[in-house]
C-alpha positions as CSV (number, residue, x, y, z in Angstrom):
1,M,2.5,5.4,13.2
2,N,5.5,7.3,14.4
3,F,5.4,11.1,14.7
4,Q,9.0,11.9,15.4
5,T,10.5,14.6,13.2
6,Q,14.2,14.2,13.0
7,P,16.1,11.9,10.6
8,V,17.3,8.7,12.1
9,C,20.6,7.2,10.9
10,A,21.7,3.9,12.4
11,E,24.8,3.8,10.2
12,P,26.0,5.5,7.0
13,K,24.0,3.1,4.8
14,L,20.7,3.2,6.8
15,C,18.8,6.5,7.1
16,M,15.2,7.4,7.9
17,D,13.2,10.5,7.3
18,N,9.8,10.9,9.0
19,Y,7.5,13.4,7.2
20,L,4.2,12.4,8.8
21,P,4.4,15.2,11.4
22,K,4.2,17.7,8.5
23,I,0.6,16.5,8.1
24,G,-0.1,17.0,11.8
25,R,-1.9,14.8,14.3
26,R,-5.0,17.0,14.3
27,A,-5.4,16.7,10.6
28,I,-5.2,12.9,10.9
29,V,-7.8,12.9,13.7
30,N,-10.1,15.2,11.6
31,Q,-9.8,12.9,8.6
32,I,-10.8,9.8,10.6
33,L,-13.7,11.6,12.4
34,A,-15.0,13.0,9.1
35,G,-15.5,9.4,7.9
36,L,-17.0,8.1,11.1
37,C,-19.5,11.0,11.3
38,C,-20.8,10.4,7.7
39,K,-24.2,8.8,7.0
40,K,-22.2,6.0,5.3
41,K,-19.3,5.6,7.6
42,Y,-15.8,4.9,6.4
43,I,-12.1,4.8,7.5
44,S,-9.3,5.3,5.0
45,S,-7.4,2.0,4.3
46,M,-4.1,3.8,5.0
47,F,-4.9,3.3,8.7
48,F,-4.6,-0.4,8.4
49,Y,-0.8,-0.3,8.6
50,D,0.4,0.2,12.1
51,A,3.0,-2.3,13.2
52,E,0.4,-5.0,14.0
53,G,-1.6,-4.3,10.8
54,S,1.6,-4.7,8.7
55,K,2.4,-8.1,10.4
56,L,-1.2,-9.3,9.8
57,F,-1.1,-8.2,6.1
58,E,2.2,-10.0,5.7
59,A,0.5,-13.2,7.1
60,I,-2.3,-12.7,4.6
61,T,0.1,-12.8,1.7
62,H,1.1,-16.3,2.7
63,L,-2.4,-17.7,2.8
64,P,-3.4,-20.3,0.2
65,E,-6.5,-18.3,-0.8
66,Y,-4.6,-15.1,-1.4
67,Y,-3.2,-15.5,-4.9
68,P,-2.1,-11.8,-5.7
69,T,1.3,-11.9,-3.8
70,R,2.7,-15.2,-5.2
71,T,1.4,-14.4,-8.7
72,E,3.0,-10.9,-8.7
73,M,6.3,-12.3,-7.3
74,G,6.7,-14.5,-10.4
75,L,6.1,-11.4,-12.6
76,I,8.6,-9.3,-10.6
77,D,11.2,-12.1,-11.1
78,E,10.6,-12.0,-14.9
79,V,10.8,-8.2,-15.3
80,A,13.9,-8.0,-13.0
81,R,15.8,-10.3,-15.3
82,Q,15.0,-7.9,-18.2
83,I,15.7,-4.5,-16.6
84,G,18.1,-5.4,-13.7
85,P,21.3,-4.8,-15.7
86,Q,20.1,-1.3,-16.7
87,L,19.7,0.0,-13.2
88,E,23.2,1.1,-12.4
89,D,23.3,4.3,-10.2
90,T,19.5,4.2,-9.8
91,D,17.2,5.0,-6.9
92,I,14.6,2.2,-6.5
93,V,11.6,3.8,-4.8
94,E,9.0,1.4,-3.4
95,I,5.7,3.2,-2.7
96,G,3.7,1.6,0.1
97,S,6.6,-0.7,0.7
98,G,5.3,-2.9,3.6
99,D,7.5,-6.0,4.0
100,C,10.5,-6.6,1.7
101,S,9.6,-9.9,0.1
102,K,8.9,-8.4,-3.3
103,I,11.6,-5.9,-3.5
104,S,14.1,-8.6,-2.5
105,I,13.3,-10.5,-5.6
106,L,14.0,-7.4,-7.8
107,I,17.3,-6.6,-6.0
108,E,18.4,-10.3,-6.1
109,M,18.1,-10.3,-9.9
110,I,20.2,-7.2,-10.3
111,P,23.9,-8.0,-11.1
112,E,26.1,-7.5,-8.1
113,H,28.2,-4.8,-9.7
114,V,25.1,-2.9,-10.5
115,R,23.4,-3.6,-7.2
116,N,26.2,-1.9,-5.3
117,S,25.5,1.4,-7.0
118,I,21.7,1.6,-6.3
119,R,19.9,3.1,-3.4
120,Y,16.6,1.6,-2.1
121,I,14.0,4.1,-0.9
122,P,11.0,2.4,0.9
123,V,8.1,4.8,1.4
124,D,5.4,3.8,3.9
125,V,3.3,5.2,6.7
126,C,4.6,2.6,9.1
127,Q,8.2,3.3,10.3
128,A,8.4,-0.1,12.1
129,A,7.8,-1.9,8.8
130,I,10.5,0.1,7.1
131,E,12.9,-0.6,9.9
132,D,12.2,-4.4,9.8
133,S,12.7,-4.4,6.0
134,A,15.9,-2.4,6.2
135,S,17.3,-4.9,8.7
136,I,16.5,-7.9,6.5
137,L,17.8,-6.3,3.3
138,S,21.0,-5.1,5.0
139,G,21.6,-8.7,6.0
140,K,21.1,-10.1,2.5
141,F,22.8,-7.2,0.6
142,P,25.4,-5.7,3.0
143,R,26.5,-3.0,0.5
144,I,23.1,-1.6,-0.4
145,N,22.2,1.9,0.7
146,I,18.7,2.3,2.2
147,H,16.9,5.7,2.8
148,G,13.6,5.1,4.4
149,V,10.8,7.7,4.0
150,V,7.9,7.6,6.5
151,A,5.1,9.5,4.7
152,D,1.7,9.5,3.2
153,F,2.6,8.9,-0.4
154,I,-0.6,10.4,-1.7
155,S,0.0,13.9,-0.4
156,Q,3.7,13.8,0.2
157,I,5.1,12.1,-2.9
158,D,7.0,15.3,-3.7
159,L,9.2,14.7,-0.7
160,I,10.8,11.5,-2.2
161,P,14.5,12.2,-2.8
162,K,15.4,13.4,-6.3
163,G,18.7,13.9,-8.2
164,K,19.2,10.4,-9.7
165,K,17.3,8.4,-12.2
166,R,14.6,6.5,-10.4
167,L,12.6,3.2,-10.7
168,F,9.3,3.6,-8.9
169,C,7.6,0.4,-7.7
170,L,3.9,0.3,-6.7
171,F,3.3,-3.4,-6.1
172,G,0.4,-5.3,-4.6
173,S,-2.3,-3.6,-6.7
174,T,-2.1,-0.7,-4.1
175,I,-3.5,1.5,-6.9
176,G,-6.7,-0.5,-6.6
177,N,-7.4,1.0,-3.2
178,F,-8.1,4.3,-4.9
179,S,-11.4,5.2,-6.7
180,R,-11.0,5.3,-10.5
181,N,-10.9,9.1,-10.4
182,Q,-8.5,9.2,-7.5
183,A,-6.2,6.7,-9.3
184,A,-6.2,8.9,-12.4
185,E,-5.4,12.0,-10.3
186,F,-2.6,10.2,-8.5
187,F,-1.1,9.0,-11.7
188,V,-1.1,12.6,-13.1
189,H,0.7,13.7,-10.0
190,L,3.1,10.8,-10.1
191,G,3.8,11.5,-13.8
192,K,4.6,15.1,-12.9
193,T,6.9,14.0,-10.1
194,M,8.8,11.6,-12.3
195,Q,11.6,12.9,-14.4
196,P,12.5,12.0,-18.0
197,G,14.1,8.6,-18.0
198,D,12.4,7.5,-14.8
199,Q,10.5,4.2,-14.8
200,L,7.5,2.7,-13.0
201,L,6.5,-0.9,-12.2
202,L,2.8,-1.1,-11.4
203,G,1.1,-4.2,-10.0
204,I,-2.6,-4.6,-10.8
205,D,-5.1,-7.3,-9.9
206,R,-7.3,-8.2,-12.9
207,V,-11.0,-8.8,-13.1
208,K,-11.7,-12.5,-12.8
209,K,-14.3,-15.0,-11.6
210,I,-16.1,-13.7,-8.5
211,P,-15.6,-16.9,-6.3
212,I,-11.8,-16.6,-6.7
213,L,-11.8,-12.9,-5.7
214,E,-14.2,-13.3,-2.7
215,K,-12.3,-16.3,-1.4
216,A,-9.0,-14.3,-1.3
217,Y,-10.6,-11.7,1.0
218,N,-12.5,-14.3,3.2
219,D,-9.8,-16.7,4.3
220,S,-10.6,-19.8,6.3
221,Q,-8.1,-19.0,9.1
222,G,-9.7,-15.6,9.8
223,V,-6.5,-13.6,9.3
224,T,-8.2,-11.1,7.0
225,Q,-10.9,-10.6,9.7
226,E,-8.3,-9.7,12.3
227,F,-6.5,-7.4,9.8
228,N,-9.8,-5.6,9.1
229,R,-10.7,-5.3,12.8
230,N,-7.2,-4.0,13.7
231,I,-8.0,-0.7,12.0
232,L,-10.3,0.1,14.9
233,K,-7.3,-0.3,17.3
234,V,-5.4,2.2,15.2
235,V,-8.4,4.6,15.3
236,N,-8.6,4.2,19.1
237,Y,-4.9,5.0,19.4
238,L,-5.0,8.1,17.1
239,T,-8.4,9.5,18.2
240,G,-9.0,8.3,21.8
241,T,-12.2,6.4,20.8
242,D,-13.2,3.2,22.6
243,F,-14.2,0.9,19.7
244,D,-14.4,-2.8,20.6
245,P,-13.1,-4.6,17.5
246,T,-14.6,-7.9,18.5
247,A,-18.1,-6.3,18.3
248,F,-17.7,-6.1,14.5
249,E,-18.0,-8.7,11.8
250,H,-15.6,-8.8,8.8
251,L,-17.6,-8.4,5.6
252,A,-15.9,-8.7,2.1
253,F,-17.7,-9.0,-1.2
254,Y,-17.3,-8.3,-4.9
255,N,-19.2,-5.2,-6.3
256,S,-19.6,-6.1,-10.0
257,I,-20.9,-2.6,-10.9
258,H,-17.6,-1.0,-9.8
259,D,-15.3,-4.0,-10.5
260,R,-14.0,-4.0,-6.9
261,I,-13.8,-6.0,-3.7
262,E,-15.3,-4.0,-0.8
263,M,-14.3,-4.6,2.8
264,H,-16.6,-3.5,5.7
265,L,-16.9,-3.9,9.4
266,K,-20.5,-4.8,10.4
267,A,-21.7,-3.9,13.9
268,S,-23.1,-6.8,15.9
269,K,-25.1,-4.5,18.2
270,D,-26.1,-0.9,18.8
271,M,-23.1,1.1,20.1
272,A,-22.3,4.6,21.4
273,I,-18.5,5.2,20.9
274,S,-17.0,7.8,23.1
275,C,-14.5,10.2,21.6
276,P,-12.7,13.2,23.3
277,H,-12.8,15.2,20.1
278,T,-16.6,15.1,19.6
279,K,-19.4,16.7,21.7
280,S,-21.5,13.5,21.7
281,P,-20.7,9.8,21.2
282,I,-20.4,8.3,17.7
283,T,-23.5,6.1,17.4
284,I,-23.5,2.9,15.3
285,G,-26.6,0.8,14.9
286,K,-26.7,-3.0,14.8
287,G,-26.1,-4.1,11.3
288,E,-24.6,-0.8,10.3
289,T,-21.2,-1.0,8.5
290,I,-18.0,1.0,8.4
291,H,-16.4,0.8,4.9
292,T,-12.7,0.2,5.3
293,E,-11.3,-0.7,1.9
294,N,-11.9,-0.9,-1.8
295,S,-9.7,-3.1,-4.0
296,H,-10.5,-2.3,-7.6
297,K,-9.8,-4.9,-10.2
298,F,-8.5,-4.0,-13.7
299,K,-9.2,-4.5,-17.3
300,D,-7.0,-3.3,-20.2
301,K,-9.1,-0.2,-20.6
302,H,-8.3,0.8,-17.0
303,I,-4.5,0.6,-17.8
304,E,-5.0,2.8,-20.8
305,N,-6.9,5.3,-18.7
306,L,-4.1,5.5,-16.2
307,S,-1.4,6.2,-18.8
308,H,-3.7,8.8,-20.6
309,N,-2.7,12.4,-19.6
310,S,0.0,11.2,-17.2
311,D,3.0,11.6,-19.6
312,L,3.9,7.9,-18.9
313,T,4.2,5.4,-21.7
314,V,3.4,1.7,-21.3
315,Q,6.7,-0.1,-22.2
316,N,5.4,-3.7,-21.4
317,I,2.7,-5.6,-19.7
318,L,3.6,-8.9,-18.1
319,T,0.7,-11.2,-17.1
320,D,0.5,-14.6,-15.6
321,P,-0.9,-17.6,-17.6
322,N,-4.2,-17.4,-15.8
323,N,-4.6,-13.7,-16.6
324,W,-5.1,-13.0,-12.9
325,F,-2.5,-10.3,-12.3
326,S,-0.4,-8.0,-14.4
327,L,2.8,-6.0,-13.9
328,V,2.9,-2.9,-16.0
329,H,6.2,-1.3,-17.0
330,F,5.9,2.5,-17.6
331,V,8.6,4.9,-18.7
332,K,8.7,8.6,-18.9
């Protein structure tokens, strides 16, 4: 995570704003330590995505067990053919942008004369990921304008540039990382941020057979394990702790009561983690877990709950033949 404050412009078509310093390093440290000092320890999943975490997640999306990315890409191609010609002079805002594989499909399907009038605004906590995506996209689409925004989109969504009609994209079932109540609150906030005529494409992972779900988060190559462990390296960097990631086992399972995959890190031994911000070490017992992510899965009722009270109307729901994943098109 980068904490520089000034805008960075490599050339007129490539600009970057970093708003993370507005949150403050101390507030981030306090957030992490609050979770680690709880009886049931947790770390927010936003801390997965430093430069290394972003690369590991991109590798996950190419794994044979991980169906969401390739399934969603087919749906993005379908919806792009429908709405692409209507996006002239539009800002395309990708929330939690990560790599550019999905947005590339959308931009590719936009007619060239329309494409040259749009501006792409990737929003992510990892500046390196935005810079990598901007470089790739500029090579593929030389006339596209890119305005990167390094920010926590949960608390800083109001900082996304306004003034033009916007198409918001929240792909990858990122909304599933919120609790149901948090997702509802975020949707209300997003609805208030959006202006009349703005649109939203929301990717959601659907409830399905448990073996399919659990296999997607427990890949045979161990990439998801390394991705999960990497969050401890980020915590070490941000807080000065001395976690040994290899002393934790990756644990992912489906919680049928809450319709979600849970990811945890399970301690293989008793540990006392030193931290310069606490009076005493953070103790973790053998077998104790740190909860790192929830990935909620959706039914039709959950889509209805999101649109309720948010001033957003469901225009269309595209779903793959297996009914594994959906792309929901909202309008305001």
